[in-house]
N, C-alpha and C positions, 0 to 999 in steps of 0.2 A: 496620506492625509490630503484631502482636497482643500484648496484655498478658496474661500468664498468672498466675492466682492459685493458690497452693498453701497447704495448711493443715496438713500433717503432716510429721513428720521424714522419713518414707519418701519422700514426694513431693519435698521440697526436695533431698534427697540424690540422688535420681534425676535431677532437672532439672539439678543442678550437674554430675553425671557426664556427662550428655549434652552440656552446653555445653563441658566440657573435651575430650571426644572430638572435638569439631569445632574444637578449637584456640583456644577463647576463654579469655581471662583473666576472673576473677570480681571484680567490685567490689560491696561490700556497704555499704548505707546503713542503719544501724539507727535506727529511729524508734519513737515511741509514737503515731504518727498525728497528727491535727489539723494536717496539713501546711501550711506557709506558705513564703514565698520564702527563708527561711533554710534550710529543707530543700531547696528548689529549687536553691540554690547547691551543696549537697552532691551532689545528683543530677547536676547539670550537670557538675561536676568528675569524678564517677565515669563519666559517659557519655563524656567526652572521653578517659578513660584506660583504659577497660575494654571488653572484647568483650561481656560479659554483665553487666548492671546489675541487682542485686537490692535491693529495699527491703523491710526487715522492718517490720511494723506490729504492735506488741504492747505493750499497757499493762501494765507489769510490777508486779504487786502487791507484790513483795518489796522494792521501793525506796521505798515510801510509808510514812512514819512516822505518817500520820493516815488512818484509814479514810475519812473524809469527803472528803479530798483525792483519794484514789483513785477514789471514786465520782463525784466532780464532774469528773474529768478529761475533757476534750472527746473524744468519739468520733464521728468524721465519715467513716466508712469509704467510702461511695459517692463523696463529694467527693475523698477521698484517692486513690481509684483513678483518677478522672479526672485529677487532678493528676499522677499517675505516668504515665498514658497520654500526656498532652500533652508530657512530657519524655523520652519514649522509653525508659522503664523496661521491662525484659524480664520480670521476675518480681517479684511481690509475695508475700512469705512472711508469712502472717497466721494464726499458730496460736492456738488457744484456750489458756486457762490450764492445763487438764489435759494438753495436749500438751507444754507446756514443763515443767510440774511434775506429773508423773504420780503422785507420792507425796509424802510428807513429805520436805522437803529436808534432807539430813543433812550435805552437804558445801558449804561456802561459800568464796568467794574474797574476801580482805580485804587492804587496804593501810593498816594503822594509821598509819604515819608520815606518809602523804600525806592522810589524812582527819581528822586531829585538829584542824585549824584550818578557818577559813572555813565553808563549808556543813556540813561534817562535824561541827563542834562543836554545831550547832543541829539537826541532823537525824540522830540516832543510828541507825546501821544502814543509812542511805540508800545509801552508796557500797558497802557489802557487797552490797546488793541489785543495784546497777548492775553491779558487777564480776562477780557470779555470773551474771546473765542474759547479759551480753556474752560471757563465756566459753562459755556454752551455745550462743549464736548462732554464735560462731566455730567451735565443734565441729560444729554442724549444717551450716553453709554452707561452711566451709573456704575463705574468700575469699583472693584474692591481696592485695587492698587493702580497707581499711575506712575510711570517711569520717566525721569528727566535727567539729562546730563549735567554734571557739575561744570562743564565748560561755560554754560550760560548761567553763571552763579546768581546774577541779579534776577533773572527770570525765575530761577529755582526758588529764591527767597520770597519773591512775590507770590508764587503759586502756593508755597507752604503757608504763607499768611492768608491767602484766599481761602484755603481749606480750613484753617483754624478759625478765622474770624467769621466766616459765613457758614460754619458748621456742616461742611460737606463730610459725609461718612466715608472718607477715602484716605488711604495711606499713601503718602508721596514717598517714592523710593528714589533717592539720589544715586546716580551711577557715575563712577570716576571717569574723567576725561581720557579718551583714547588718543594716542599720539603717534606720529610718524617716528622713524628711527632717529631723526635729528631734533625731536621734541615738538615739532609743529602740531598743534591740536587739529584733529580732523574736523573739517567743515565742508559743507556743500560749496562754499564760496572759494575754496582752494583751487577748484577747477578753472577759475578765471585768471589765475596767476600765470604769467609767462615764466620761462625758465629762470631769468634773472631775479624776478620778484619772488619766485618760489624759494630760491636760495636765501634771499634776504629775510624772508618771513621767519626762518628758523631763529632769527635773532630775538624774536619776541619771548620765546621760552628762556633763552639765555639771560635776557634782561630780568625776567621774573626771578630767576635763580640768583642773579647778582644782587637784586634787592633783598632777597631773603638772607643772603650771606652777610649783608650789611645792616640788618635790623638792630644789632647791638649798638650801632652808632646813632640810632634814632631814625624816624621816618624820612626826614629831609635828606639825610646822607644816603639812606637806602635808595630813595628815588633818584638821586643824582648818579649813583652807581649804575642804575638801570638805564637812565637816559644816555649815559656815556656809551653803553653797549649799542643802543639803537641808533645813535648818531653816526656810528661807523658804517651804517648801511644807507647809501644815498637814495635808494628807492623807497625807504620807509619814512613816513610822516606820522608823528605821534599826535593822536587826538587827545588821549589822556593816559596818565600812569598814576595810579592812586593806591594807597595803603589804607584799608578801611576796616571798621569793626565788622566782623562776619555776620552779626545779627542785624544791626541797624543800617549797615552799608554806608555809614558816614565816615569821612576821612578822619584819621587819627594822627596825632603828633607824637605823643609818648607811646612807646610800645610796652604795654602793661600786661599783655596776655595775647591770646590768639588773634590773628589778623588774616584778612584776605588781600592778596596783592593782585591787582587787576589792571589790565591794559587794553586799550583799543588803538589800533594803528591803521594807517592806509598804506598798502603796498601797491603803488601805482593807483589804479582806480578801484581797488578792492579793499573793503573794510574788514579787518580781522580783529577778533577779541580773544582774550585768554586770561586765565587767572590761576593762582595756586593758593592753597590754604597753608598757613604756617602757625605752629604753636606759639611762635614769638620767642625770641631769645634776647631781646634788648632789655636794658635797664630802664626803669621808669624815668621819664624826663618831665620836669615841672612844666 
């Protein structure tokens, strides 16, 4: 199977039209490149469910709140192409910035109620940038299904709302987080960690599990148990650790049902996020 790379709106629309004419369904895996096995899980799921698998590779400047973070973001296009080829991807859509943003962006997609907590609180404008570029990709590719990892739970919730509220005829397929042997969630940013930071970063998953194990004592006690785990690692600085309603993403106090336990930490100069979903085992708290 030959992997085709397209770079313009005209090319991707033509390629999708051709695939549809041959009776294929379209599966889209949106990425910013620097592909790893977490992306691999998305591609493999798409390959199993779609006739034509498209991976987009685009480092979106609109979602970065710091210019240096955008400039430092790993760009490994030749390796990414080989990664896609090995997994049977049909098309890689790799536009440049001018193709996606041909002029000043005047219209944005935003989800204020879903972005006011967790990462959105610390990265103003980030999710507006994410939702806007995803809407653009959906319009350009018009897939039947699009695949997103549960590691970015807030992003996933916003994209699900985007599709529902703006009537996109697309099924959003969540794919479970892929982890290293010690629980660290796979991320393109992990490559920035030095050996000491990498060892410390495994504490994030242990902290999430510590919180889950203490949900019966209430949200505050669960968070305290998690913070105690993270405080044992001197290279870790906690940005937030929250227990939220999995639908609204608003923090909860009483554990009355399912929750999402989410964290963002800094390991040295690298920001890491992770989360787990829990059915909730705590007693209701007034």
